[in-house]
Backbone as a ProteinNet text record, in pm:
[ID]
protein_1_A
[PRIMARY]
MSSRTMNMDEELHAWLLDNVIGEPDVLRRLRERTFAEVGPATMQISPEQGRFMAWLVRTLGVRRAIEVGTFTGYSALCVALALPADGELICCDVSEEWTRLGREAWAEAGVADRVDLRIAPAVDTLDAILADGGAGGFDLVFIDADKENYAAYVERALRLLRPGGVIALDNALWRGRIATDDDAPSTIAIRQIVTSLAQDPRVHTSMVPIGDGLFLATVRAP
[TERTIARY]
-2096.9	-2002.1	-1931.9	-1924.5	-1854.1	-1703.7	-1627.6	-1483	-1431.2	-1316.9	-1260	-1110.2	-1049.8	-907.5	-827.2	-735.2	-656.2	-545	-502.8	-385.4	-260.5	-157.7	-34.7	76.3	123.5	232	365.6	473	605.1	650.5	619.9	662.4	595.9	464.4	392.4	437.1	460.1	504	641.6	731.4	864.5	855.1	768.5	750.4	697.8	602.9	544.9	652.2	735.9	840.7	941.4	975.9	1078.6	1028.2	900.4	851.9	754.8	697.8	594.6	628.5	670.3	688.4	810.2	923.8	1042.3	1085.7	1105.2	1142	1275.8	1278.2	1405.4	1508.3	1635	1741.5	1739.1	1709.6	1711.2	1602.2	1490.9	1384.8	1423.4	1481.7	1523.2	1626.6	1723.4	1825.4	1763.8	1667.2	1602.5	1524.8	1455.5	1379.3	1473.5	1584.3	1679	1748.9	1779	1842.8	1747.2	1619.5	1520.2	1516.2	1516.3	1513.8	1638.6	1753.9	1880.3	1891.9	1845.9	1867.9	1750.3	1630.1	1511.2	1452.8	1467.7	1409	1295.8	1222.9	1111.1	1018.5	1005.5	942.5	791.8	722.8	577.9	510.8	581.2	523.6	561.7	627.8	670.6	584.5	536.1	453.6	537	469	536.3	573.9	668	703.8	584.9	495.6	381.2	285.4	273.3	190.5	258	390.3	462.9	444.1	448	426.8	285.1	189.1	50.9	37.1	103.3	97.7	154.9	266.8	326.8	233.1	169.8	72.1	-42.6	-89.7	-200.5	-162.4	-41.9	5.7	6	57.9	65.1	-73.7	-158.4	-291.4	-377.8	-366.6	-444.1	-384.1	-261.8	-194.9	-162.7	-122	-95.1	21.9	1.5	108.8	139.3	37.1	55.7	-5.5	73.8	29.6	74	7.4	41	51.6	151.5	165.3	162.2	74.6	65.5	125.6	245.3	318.7	421.4	548.4	651.2	748.6	768.9	859.5	997.5	1052.7	1185.3	1179.6	1062.7	1053.7	1030.1	998.2	981	860.1	745.6	626	641.8	705	728.9	816.8	915.4	1003.2	926.9	838.3	755.1	673.6	613.7	531.1	616.8	726.5	811	868.5	908.6	962.5	858.2	730.4	622.4	570	603	558.3	630.7	568.9	642.5	754.7	845.2	962.8	925.4	811.6	769.4	664.9	650.1	553.1	599	503.5	532	464.6	541.1	489.7	522.8	419.6	439.5	429	535.6	540.1	525.8	434.4	409.5	460.3	551.1	601.5	654.6	678	729	868.6	926.3	1055.6	1166.7	1260.5	1380.5	1468	1470	1558.7	1519.3	1392.4	1350.8	1350.4	1303.3	1295.5	1433.1	1536.9	1672.8	1706.6	1665.8	1690.3	1619	1499.1	1424.7	1492.2	1538	1605.9	1725.2	1801.8	1918.8	1878.8	1772.5	1727.5	1667.3	1594.1	1536.5	1647.7	1751.7	1864.6	1934.9	1954.6	2019.6	1940.6	1807	1721.5	1702.8	1752.1	1739.7	1603.3	1526.5	1391.2	1373	1482.1	1470.5	1399.3	1411.3	1347.6	1196.1	1144.5	999.7	935.8	1017.2	966.7	986.5	876.9	877.7	843.3	944.7	924.4	900.7	790.2	755.1	744.8	838.3	843.3	757.2	639.6	542.1	423.8	338.3	214.8	138.3	91.1	31.5	-91.9	-172	-290.4	-249.2	-141.3	-93.4	-47.2	25.1	72.6	-43.3	-141.2	-256.5	-336.5	-354.1	-425.9	-350.2	-217.5	-137.2	-150.9	-155.6	-173.6	-309.3	-412.4	-545.5	-548.5	-485.5	-482.6	-408.1	-316.9	-237.1	-303.9	-432.2	-507	-497.9	-465	-443.3	-567	-684.6	-807	-829.3	-856.9	-885.2	-764.5	-644.8	-525.7	-443.4	-493.2	-412.9	-487.3	-409.3	-462.8	-469.9	-383.1	-373.1	-328.3	-393.5	-348.8	-336.2	-215.8	-189.2	-173.4	-253.2	-254.5	-206.3	-96.7	-36.7	34.1	-43.9	12.7	-64	-65.7	-132.9	-282.4	-332.9	-467.4	-576.3	-552.9	-655.1	-686.4	-595.6	-618.8	-661	-689.2	-728	-847.8	-948.7	-1068.7	-1033.7	-946.3	-905.3	-828.6	-742.4	-666.9	-760.6	-856.2	-948.4	-1030.4	-1082.8	-1164.2	-1083.8	-959.6	-875.2	-840.7	-817.3	-788.2	-904.4	-1025.3	-1142.3	-1149.5	-1098.3	-1095.2	-976.2	-869	-747.8	-752.9	-832.4	-835.1	-930	-892.1	-980.6	-1087.7	-1198.7	-1291.7	-1219.9	-1238.7	-1166.1	-1036.5	-994.3	-876.5	-902.8	-795.4	-807.6	-740.5	-812.4	-754.6	-717.8	-594.7	-550.9	-519.9	-598.7	-593.1	-529.6	-408.2	-336.4	-379.8	-346.5	-380.7	-530.9	-606.7	-751.8	-814.4	-741.1	-791.1	-733.2	-626.9	-569.5	-546.5	-483.3	-450.1	-572.2	-686	-809.1	-882.1	-818.3	-881.6	-1004.4	-1013.1	-1127.7	-1258.8	-1253	-1373.6	-1398	-1323	-1337.8	-1398.5	-1409.4	-1460.9	-1348.9	-1230.8	-1118.4	-1158.2	-1137.4	-1179.2	-1061.1	-943.1	-828.8	-861.1	-814.5	-846.8	-810.7	-696.1	-656	-752.3	-795	-888.1	-1021.8	-1070.4	-1197.4	-1189	-1076.7	-1060.9	-1063.5	-991.4	-989.4	-1125.3	-1187.2	-1319.6	-1419.3	-1415.7	-1510.7	-1488.4	-1363.2	-1339.5	-1368.3	-1334.8	-1361.2	-1510.8	-1584.4	-1728.3	-1801.6	-1755.4	-1822.3	-1793.2	-1669.5	-1637.2	-1711.8	-1731.3	-1801.6	-1944.3	-1999.6	-2136.3	-2139.5	-2024.3	-2015.9	-2053.5	-2154.9	-2197.6	-2096	-1992.9	-1893.1	-1791.6	-1789.7	-1684.9	-1739.5	-1664.6	-1679.1	-1564.9	-1591.2	-1488.8	-1466.7	-1348.6	-1315.3	-1208.1	-1202	-1098.5	-1009.7	-880.1	-784.1	-713	-730	-670.2	-523.1	-445	-301.8	-233.8	-122.3	-58	-154.3	-174.7	-266.5	-400.8	-429.5	-554.7	-537.2	-572.2	-563.3	-703.6	-759.5	-894.7	-883.8	-955.3	-948.8	-1081.7	-1073.6	-1192.3	-1168	-1251.9	-1242.7	-1344	-1299.3	-1386.6	-1482.8	-1610.8	-1711.7	-1716.4	-1754.9	-1775.9	-1898	-1897.4	-2011.7	-2139.3
228.5	265.5	139.6	125.8	11.7	33.2	-78.5	-64.9	-19.2	44.4	96.6	71.8	98.3	73.4	157	92.5	162.5	243.7	348.2	423.1	344.7	352.4	278	374.9	366.1	453.6	396.9	470.1	430.4	297.4	275.5	152	30.5	39.7	-70.8	-91.6	17.9	6.2	-61.4	-23.6	-84.5	-233.4	-269.9	-411.1	-487.7	-429.4	-493.2	-518.4	-417.9	-432.9	-540.1	-543.3	-636.2	-780.5	-798.9	-932.2	-992.9	-912.1	-962	-935.6	-814.1	-775.9	-843.2	-840.5	-906.8	-851.3	-721.1	-656	-709.5	-768.6	-818.2	-706.1	-741	-641.1	-558.1	-622.1	-548.9	-441.5	-468.4	-368	-258.5	-298.3	-198.9	-104.2	-158.7	-72.8	24.9	-20.1	70	178.6	142	240.7	345.1	299	391.1	477.2	419.4	496.7	604.2	568.5	666.1	784.5	754.6	862.5	949	886.9	960.7	1044.9	993.3	1061.9	1147.9	1112.4	1186.4	1269.7	1221.4	1290.4	1207.8	1261.8	1188.2	1136.2	1005.9	942.6	930.6	1042	1039.2	961.4	939.6	864.3	716.4	674.1	535.3	465.5	346.7	273.8	227.3	197.5	154	6	-40.1	-182.8	-274.1	-233.6	-320.3	-326.4	-216.6	-222	-305.8	-295.9	-378.2	-525.7	-562.6	-702.4	-745.8	-655.6	-688.5	-706.3	-620.8	-633.6	-767.3	-808.3	-936.8	-1051.4	-1042.8	-1144.8	-1150.8	-1033.9	-1028.5	-1095.3	-1068.6	-1129.1	-1280.4	-1331	-1476.2	-1537.6	-1471.5	-1524.4	-1529.3	-1426.7	-1421.9	-1509	-1555.1	-1628	-1538	-1416.1	-1318	-1362.9	-1355.5	-1381.7	-1257	-1175.7	-1053.6	-936.5	-833.4	-718.6	-589.7	-482.2	-348.4	-256.8	-170.6	-67.5	68.5	155.5	292.2	384.8	433.5	515.9	432.1	441.6	352.4	420.5	552.4	628.5	561.7	522.9	461.2	308.5	251.9	109.1	18.7	73	-11.8	-103.8	-47.2	-130	-229.6	-187.7	-278.9	-395.3	-368.4	-474.2	-570.9	-518	-605	-700.9	-647.6	-729.5	-827.8	-779.4	-864.4	-981.7	-958.3	-1066.6	-1174.7	-1135.3	-1230.3	-1300.4	-1249.3	-1311.3	-1443.2	-1534.4	-1653.2	-1614.6	-1706.5	-1676.4	-1627.4	-1674.1	-1630.4	-1519.2	-1455.8	-1348	-1220.4	-1128.4	-1001.7	-886.2	-781.2	-657.3	-543.5	-479.8	-362.2	-238.8	-158.9	-38.6	85	173.4	297.2	415.5	492.8	612.2	708.9	833	934.2	980.9	927.7	976.8	875.2	908.5	826.7	835.7	955	978.4	893.4	900.2	825.5	675.9	633.1	489	425.1	506.1	452.9	375.7	426.5	356	221.9	220.8	96.4	-4.9	38.8	-53.1	-120.5	-41.6	-96.9	-197.2	-166.7	-257.7	-384.9	-372.9	-492.1	-585.7	-526.6	-607.9	-674.4	-597.2	-652.6	-770	-759.8	-865	-981.6	-968	-1076.7	-1089.1	-979.1	-984.2	-886.1	-831.5	-731.6	-787.6	-918.7	-979.2	-990	-965.8	-969.6	-831.9	-726.6	-589.8	-525.4	-477.6	-406.5	-260.8	-175.7	-34.9	44	117.6	196.8	343.8	422.9	565.2	642.2	680.6	752.5	785.7	880	901.1	769.5	739.7	608.9	582.5	684	663.8	613.4	669.9	625.5	479.7	444.6	307	209.3	242.2	153.2	139.1	249.5	243.2	156.2	164.6	82.9	-65.5	-98.3	-238.4	-289.3	-207.5	-245.7	-264	-171.5	-180	-303.9	-352.9	-470.3	-601.2	-591.9	-711.9	-750.6	-655.3	-687	-693.3	-664	-664.4	-800.6	-799.7	-922.5	-1010.3	-957.4	-1040.4	-1021.2	-941.7	-911.3	-949.3	-973.7	-1018.8	-908.1	-808.4	-703.3	-573.9	-463.3	-329.6	-245.8	-200	-114.9	28	119.1	258.7	348.7	417.7	507.1	618.8	705.1	808.6	938.7	1023.9	1153.7	1133.6	1194.3	1165	1211.5	1321.4	1373	1276.6	1183.5	1086.3	949.3	937	806.9	747.1	827.8	775	718.9	787.7	739.6	608.1	598.5	475.4	360.2	387.1	283.2	229	316.5	269.6	178.7	211	125.2	-4.8	5.2	-114.8	-213.7	-163.7	-250.7	-328.8	-272.8	-342.6	-438.5	-405.4	-487.2	-610.7	-605.7	-715.4	-827	-947.4	-1062.9	-1058.1	-1131.4	-1145.9	-1204.4	-1144.9	-1184.3	-1109.3	-1033.2	-949.8	-832	-772.7	-672	-540.9	-431.6	-297.6	-263.6	-219.8	-171.8	-23.1	59	204.5	265.9	320.5	373.6	516	558.4	692.9	716.2	610.1	620.1	696.3	713.1	795.4	936.4	955.9	1087.6	1166.4	1095.4	1155.6	1216.7	1156.1	1200.6	1309.9	1369.7	1482.5	1440.4	1311.1	1262.4	1285.1	1289	1302.6	1446.1	1541.3	1681.6	1759.4	1890.1	1974.2	2030.1	1968.9	2009.5	1998.6	2106.8	2107.8	2114.4	2068.3	2059	1957	1979.9	1887.3	1742.1	1720.2	1582.2	1518	1594.8	1541.4	1508.7	1599	1575.7	1450.7	1435.2	1320.6	1189.2	1183.1	1059.8	1032.1	1136.1	1118.7	1064.9	1118.9	1077.5	934.6	896.7	761	657.2	685.4	589.5	571.4	681.3	670.8	611.8	641.2	585	435.5	394	250.8	171.4	232.7	163.9	127.7	201	175.5	113.1	82	35.1	-113.4	-149.2	-289.9	-381.1	-324.3	-406.4	-467.7	-422.5	-466	-494.3	-575.4	-588.3	-509.1	-436.6	-346.1	-362.3	-315.9	-308.3	-201.5	-146.5	-49.1	-109.3	-110.2	-156.5	-33.2	-0.6	120.6	101.8	67	50.2	165.2	215.2	330.5	447.9	500.1	611.5	563.1	435.2	377.5	305.7	177.7	98.4	47.8	97.9	61.4	-51.8	-159.9	-278.4	-299.3	-328.1	-355.1	-481.2	-581.5	-706.7	-705.6	-734	-732.2	-850.2	-821.1	-926.7	-997	-1122.8	-1195.2	-1136.2	-1131.9	-1077.9	-1158.6
2644.5	2537.9	2486.8	2353.9	2296.9	2306.7	2313.4	2318.5	2182.9	2182.6	2059.3	2058	1945	1928.7	2027.4	2097.8	2198.1	2132.3	2198.6	2156.4	2195.3	2112.8	2138.2	2177.3	2301.4	2344.3	2297.4	2324	2274.8	2335	2462.1	2528.2	2463.5	2441	2379.8	2235.6	2163.8	2025	2017.6	2106	2108.4	2140.5	2235	2268.2	2147.6	2078.1	1959.8	1854.4	1828.4	1728.3	1768.8	1897.1	1944.6	1952.7	1986	2019.8	1919.2	1833	1741.8	1595.7	1565.2	1425.1	1363.3	1432.5	1380	1245.4	1236.7	1110.6	1058.8	938.6	882.5	869.6	880.2	876.7	748	634.8	508.7	507	569.8	580.6	679.3	792.3	891.1	831.5	756.8	696	596.8	519.3	424.1	496.9	602.2	679.8	740.2	797.4	859.2	753.7	639.6	532.9	479.8	468.3	424.3	519.5	648.8	748.5	736.5	716.2	711.3	584.4	470.4	343.5	297.5	342	297.5	410.6	534	648	704.9	803.2	862.4	752.6	745.8	629.4	648.2	635.5	650.7	538.3	427.4	316.1	320.8	427.1	440	543.2	510.5	605.4	724	833.1	955.5	945.4	1029.1	1028.5	1054	1144.7	1172.7	1053.1	979	858.7	750.6	742.6	647.6	676.4	803.9	843.5	806.3	825.8	788.8	638.1	560.5	415.2	369.9	429.4	394.5	430.1	546.4	587.4	487.7	443.2	349.1	217	170.4	45	55.8	164.9	181.5	201.6	277.8	306.5	181	97.4	-26.3	-136.1	-116.8	-223.7	-341.6	-313.1	-418.3	-505.8	-635.8	-731.6	-815.1	-838.9	-917.2	-841	-819.2	-740.9	-808.4	-772.5	-820.3	-699.5	-700.6	-597.6	-664.8	-618.2	-668.9	-564	-590.6	-495.6	-421.4	-460.7	-407.8	-312.8	-328.9	-243.1	-244.4	-130.2	-129.5	-125.5	-147.2	-171.7	-53	65.3	183.6	169.6	136.1	122.4	8.4	-101.1	-212.6	-169.6	-85.3	-37.6	52.8	136.8	220.7	134.5	29.1	-59.4	-137.9	-196	-280.6	-201.8	-77.5	5.3	33.5	34.5	63.3	-61.5	-178.7	-302.9	-327.2	-402.5	-443.8	-539.8	-565.3	-647.7	-786.8	-839	-972	-966.4	-848.8	-834.2	-901	-918.8	-986.8	-913.3	-891.8	-834.2	-929.7	-984.5	-1068.5	-980.2	-974.8	-891.9	-979.6	-941.6	-1014.8	-933.1	-988.9	-920.8	-1026.2	-983	-1076	-1039.5	-931.8	-883.9	-906.4	-990.8	-1006.1	-881	-819.3	-705.1	-585.1	-543.6	-425.3	-449.9	-567.2	-593.2	-610	-628.3	-635.5	-508.7	-394.6	-269	-268.3	-322.5	-330.1	-419.8	-535.7	-628.1	-559.4	-485.3	-418.5	-310.8	-236.8	-131.2	-190.2	-300.1	-363	-411	-466.6	-512.4	-394.4	-287.8	-168.4	-112.3	-116.9	-61.9	-158	-280.7	-377.5	-441	-442.7	-500.3	-615.3	-667.2	-773.9	-896.4	-919.1	-1036.3	-1021.2	-900.1	-877.5	-893.4	-902.4	-901.7	-1038.4	-1094.5	-1222.4	-1194.2	-1180.8	-1149.5	-1277.2	-1282.1	-1398.9	-1358.6	-1410.8	-1378	-1478	-1432.6	-1515.1	-1425.4	-1465.6	-1388.5	-1375.9	-1256.5	-1230.2	-1315.5	-1339.4	-1423.9	-1561.2	-1616.6	-1747.3	-1741.7	-1635.6	-1621.9	-1608.1	-1524.2	-1505.3	-1634.2	-1706	-1833.6	-1934.5	-1931.8	-2023.1	-1989.6	-1861.2	-1820.9	-1867.2	-1851.4	-1896.9	-2048.7	-2120.1	-2266.4	-2314.2	-2230	-2265.1	-2221.1	-2184.1	-2147.9	-2002.6	-1915.2	-1774.3	-1688	-1743	-1662.7	-1598.7	-1468.6	-1396.4	-1369.5	-1393.5	-1383.3	-1258	-1161.4	-1043.4	-916.1	-811.5	-683.2	-578.5	-589.8	-488.2	-553.1	-515.2	-553.9	-427.3	-398.7	-282.5	-331	-275.6	-319.6	-206.2	-231.3	-130.9	-205.7	-268.4	-355.7	-336.3	-438.5	-429.3	-407	-301.8	-253.7	-350.3	-420.1	-510.2	-623.8	-652.2	-759.5	-707.8	-579.5	-524.7	-599.1	-626.7	-693.2	-831.1	-903.7	-1036.2	-1024.4	-924.1	-905.4	-867.7	-780.4	-735.7	-851.8	-935.2	-1048.5	-1140	-1162	-1245.8	-1173.5	-1041.8	-964.5	-968.8	-964.4	-969	-1099.9	-1205.1	-1334.3	-1343.3	-1275.5	-1283.7	-1194.3	-1088.6	-992	-1033.4	-997.3	-1012.1	-903.2	-919.2	-807.2	-686.5	-572.3	-452.6	-432.2	-534.4	-521	-428.5	-377.1	-271.3	-309.6	-284.3	-285	-141.4	-118.8	12.1	-2.3	62.5	45.9	169.9	156	271.7	304.3	427.2	477.8	480.2	504.7	495.7	612.7	721.9	833	829.3	750.5	724.6	853	948.3	1079	1147.7	1127.4	1190.6	1115.7	1016.2	947.3	867.5	833.4	757	832.6	965.5	1047.3	1093.1	1037.3	1075.2	959.3	976.8	868.8	781.6	789.5	706.2	558.8	485.2	345.1	248.1	293.7	203	93.8	-28.4	-138.1	-108.4	-43.3	-13.5	86.5	186.4	285.7	221.2	139.3	69.7	-17	-87	-176.8	-100.1	12.7	91.6	152.6	208.2	268.9	166	46.9	-56.3	-102	-122.3	-172.8	-65.5	60.2	167.5	188.5	195.4	220.1	99.7	-20.4	-138	-151.1	-126.3	-132.6	-25.5	90.4	198.1	157.8	59.9	12.9	-126.3	-181.9	-320.4	-328.3	-406.9	-414.1	-482.8	-542.1	-610.6	-515.3	-389.6	-297.2	-157.8	-81.9	62.8	125.6	233.2	285.5	435.4	477.5	619.5	637.7	757.5	792.1	900.1	875.1	974.7	1030.6	1158.6	1214.1	1246.5	1146.3	1160.1	1087.4	1140.7	1078.3	1072.2	952.4	932	877	897.9	852.1	719.7	715.7	593.5	561.2	453	409.7	309.2	334.4	249.2	177.2	48.5	-32.2	-114.3	-94.1	-169.6	-282.8	-402.8	-519.9	-514.5	-522.6	-522.8	-658.5	-654.9	-780.8	-850.1	-984.8	-1055.3	-1031.4
[MASK]
++++++++++++++++++++++++++++++++++++++++++++++++++++++++++++++++++++++++++++++++++++++++++++++++++++++++++++++++++++++++++++++++++++++++++++++++++++++++++++++++++++++++++++++++++++++++++++++++++++++++++++++++++++++++++++++

């Protein structure tokens, strides 16, 4: 039997957070505020995934990024803090209420000028960016929104990214349901986009079993 990813118990997770992740206070406060005001934040990425996202931004040299699905702004803050001072993150969301927490945290962290929040259906926002000449102009697209539209977001992301740019697709393991016979529309949508991208000649792919699964696709050069 080949080795596989280990399960992480509470003790190991706590050690990881204390000794490796080093979550900045501004991120911790936003995470705790989200829990207090919204409830258990199933739509918020974990601190270790946030640290990985920041590492990815720095490693790729990201200057322009797009986030589809912002919630209360934790993942956007992770990305914005890792961007250079002249970097840009376009955030797509439909909720003024939830993103209000993000706006306040971005301002507190001093990165509000790096974040362009657009309140509208994400497909409309992405189409507007493309219509405005944005094709090939971005380094990273992070998708963490309504699952039934993942395929639509991915197709637009492939046009928006430069060669070597990365799509990061959250909830790609869908709490294990992707590997079951669950026929809920969201499960079907995630299963289809993950399996189709894994065979798509336009990208190189990998799955990182962090959080609820982060599927990465790098755009190949033509």
